[in-house]
C-alpha positions, 0 to 999 in steps of 0.5 A: 380551258386547259381541261378541255384540251385533256378531254379532247386529247384523251379522246384521241389517244384512246382512238388511237388505242383502238386503232392499234389494236385493230392492226393486232387483232384483225385478219388481213391487209385490208381489215387492218388498213381499213382500222387503221386509217379510220382510228389514227386519223381521228386520233390522231386530229384530236391530240394535236387539237388537245395539244393545241388546245391547251396550248395557245400559241400553237393552235394555228400550226397544230391546225395546220398540221391537223389539216395536213393529217386529215389530208393525206393518211386516208390517201395514203392509206388508200394507196397502200390498200390497191397497191396491195390488190394489184401485188396480189395480196389475197384477201381474209376467208372470211370476206364476202365482197372484192369490190375492185373485182367488179370494177375491173370487170366495168372497166374492161367493158368500156 
């Protein structure tokens, strides 16, 4: 069982590494938020669950923490992205679609 926990934790650590690499390499704040959120949510979830598998006495606590991460991480990154857009942080030159402008036009028609 401990080997399974180590494997799950290792996969989680790889996702966390890839998320950090994406934050360093991607061009603007919106792409960085996307990379950071997806990879760190899955990476933190797997790492925490792996620790819970390796330490069965901590499993319920780890499940509760993992559930908290699954709920709060996407919500917080959405708030950061929306605040960045409302404050006028520009998109990268290579970005081709801005769906929030279409939403604002739709919202004004109502």
